[in-house]
C-alpha positions as CSV (number, residue, x, y, z in Angstrom):
1,X,-20.1,-8.9,0.8
2,X,-18.5,-5.7,-0.4
3,X,-15.0,-4.9,0.9
4,X,-13.0,-1.6,0.8
5,X,-9.8,-0.6,2.5
6,X,-7.3,2.3,2.0
7,X,-3.7,1.4,2.7
8,X,-2.9,4.6,4.6
9,X,0.5,5.0,6.2
10,X,0.7,4.4,9.9
11,X,0.8,7.1,12.6
12,X,4.5,6.3,13.3
13,X,5.4,7.4,9.8
14,X,3.7,10.8,10.4
15,X,5.7,11.1,13.7
16,X,8.9,10.3,12.0
17,X,8.1,12.7,9.2
18,X,7.5,15.4,11.7
19,X,10.8,14.7,13.4
20,X,12.5,14.9,9.9
21,X,11.0,18.3,9.2
22,X,12.0,19.5,12.7
23,X,15.6,18.4,12.1
24,X,15.6,20.1,8.8
25,X,14.3,23.3,10.3
26,X,17.0,23.2,13.0
27,X,19.7,22.7,10.3
28,X,18.3,25.5,8.1
29,X,17.7,27.9,11.0
30,X,21.4,27.9,11.7
31,X,22.2,28.7,8.0
32,X,19.5,31.3,7.4
33,X,19.6,34.4,9.6
34,X,15.9,34.9,9.6
35,X,13.6,32.6,11.5
36,X,10.8,33.3,9.0
37,X,12.9,32.1,6.1
38,X,13.8,28.9,7.9
39,X,10.2,28.4,8.9
40,X,8.9,28.9,5.3
41,X,11.5,26.4,4.0
42,X,10.6,23.9,6.7
43,X,6.9,24.4,5.9
44,X,7.6,23.6,2.3
45,X,9.5,20.4,3.2
46,X,6.7,19.5,5.6
47,X,4.1,19.9,2.8
48,X,6.2,17.7,0.5
49,X,6.5,15.0,3.1
50,X,2.8,15.1,3.8
51,X,2.0,15.0,0.1
52,X,4.2,11.9,-0.3
53,X,2.6,10.1,2.6
54,X,-0.9,10.9,1.4
55,X,-0.1,9.8,-2.2
56,X,1.7,6.6,-1.0
57,X,-1.2,5.8,1.4
58,X,-3.9,6.5,-1.1
59,X,-3.9,3.0,-2.6
60,X,-7.3,1.4,-2.3
61,X,-8.2,-2.3,-2.2
62,X,-11.9,-3.1,-2.9
63,X,-14.2,-5.9,-4.0
64,X,-17.2,-4.3,-5.6
65,X,-19.4,-4.5,-8.7
66,X,-18.0,-8.0,-9.5
67,X,-14.4,-6.7,-9.6
68,X,-11.3,-6.8,-7.4
69,X,-9.6,-3.5,-7.4
70,X,-6.0,-3.1,-6.0
71,X,-4.5,0.3,-6.6
72,X,-4.9,1.2,-10.2
73,X,-5.4,-2.4,-11.3
74,X,-8.8,-4.2,-11.5
75,X,-10.0,-7.6,-12.6
76,X,-13.4,-9.3,-12.8
77,X,-13.8,-11.9,-10.0
78,X,-14.8,-14.4,-12.6
79,X,-11.1,-14.5,-13.7
80,X,-9.9,-15.2,-10.2
81,X,-8.7,-18.7,-9.2
82,X,-7.5,-19.7,-5.8
83,X,-7.5,-17.0,-3.0
84,X,-5.1,-17.4,-0.1
85,X,-4.9,-15.2,3.0
86,X,-1.2,-15.1,4.1
87,X,0.3,-14.4,7.5
88,X,3.5,-12.5,8.0
89,X,5.9,-15.4,7.4
90,X,4.1,-16.6,4.3
91,X,3.9,-13.1,2.9
92,X,7.6,-12.7,3.4
93,X,8.3,-15.9,1.4
94,X,5.8,-15.2,-1.4
95,X,7.1,-11.6,-1.8
96,X,10.7,-12.8,-1.6
97,X,12.2,-16.2,-2.4
98,X,9.1,-17.6,-4.0
99,X,8.3,-14.5,-6.0
100,X,7.4,-14.5,-9.7
101,X,8.7,-11.5,-11.6
102,X,5.4,-11.5,-13.6
103,X,3.2,-11.1,-10.6
104,X,1.3,-7.9,-9.8
105,X,2.3,-6.6,-6.4
106,X,0.5,-4.0,-4.3
107,X,2.7,-4.2,-1.3
108,X,3.3,-1.8,1.6
109,X,6.2,-2.3,4.0
110,X,4.1,-1.3,7.0
111,X,1.5,-4.0,6.3
112,X,3.0,-7.5,7.0
113,X,0.0,-9.6,5.9
114,X,-1.4,-10.1,2.4
115,X,-3.7,-12.0,0.1
116,X,-2.5,-14.0,-2.9
117,X,-5.0,-14.1,-5.7
118,X,-4.3,-16.5,-8.6
119,X,-5.3,-15.2,-12.0
120,X,-7.1,-17.6,-14.4
121,X,-7.0,-15.7,-17.7
122,X,-5.1,-17.2,-20.6
123,X,-4.6,-13.7,-22.1
124,X,-3.0,-12.3,-19.0
125,X,0.6,-13.3,-18.3
126,X,0.3,-12.3,-14.6
127,X,0.2,-15.5,-12.6
128,X,-1.1,-13.9,-9.4
129,X,-1.6,-10.7,-7.5
130,X,-0.1,-10.2,-4.0
131,X,-2.0,-7.5,-2.1
132,X,-1.0,-6.1,1.2
133,X,-3.9,-5.7,3.6
134,X,-4.7,-5.2,7.3
135,X,-7.5,-7.8,7.1
136,X,-6.4,-10.7,4.9
137,X,-9.1,-13.1,6.0
138,X,-11.9,-10.5,5.4
139,X,-10.5,-9.6,2.0
140,X,-10.2,-13.3,1.0
141,X,-13.8,-14.0,2.2
142,X,-15.1,-11.0,0.2
143,X,-13.4,-12.2,-3.0
144,X,-14.8,-15.7,-2.5
145,X,-18.3,-14.3,-1.8
146,X,-18.2,-12.1,-4.9
147,X,-17.4,-15.2,-7.1
């Protein structure tokens, strides 16, 4: 059961980014006498905002070829212990009060649910991975099926 998901930023972020660029354009249009100059500057800011959103939302979570991939990290599923799909409240606790500083986190603030994956590798000091996802039960099932 392969699984793949890209943690893209939500539409509301794009809307807010557009409003930010429009506000910037209005502020600059007052200071720069030519509309073309203000428009070019706003375009540059818009491209920077878009590049930031695309980069931040490019993180990929996948279970394929016997490995769990979360962002740039990957681990063979044979080294994975307990897998737990977490709801919003439990994710908040595990990422907050119950957090371990050694844990690997691939968290996105716009995704409220996650999967906690315990690592069973004596050579790895990381006790668990906490991975944001839109489909925690599907991701957990895919990890279990791959093991």
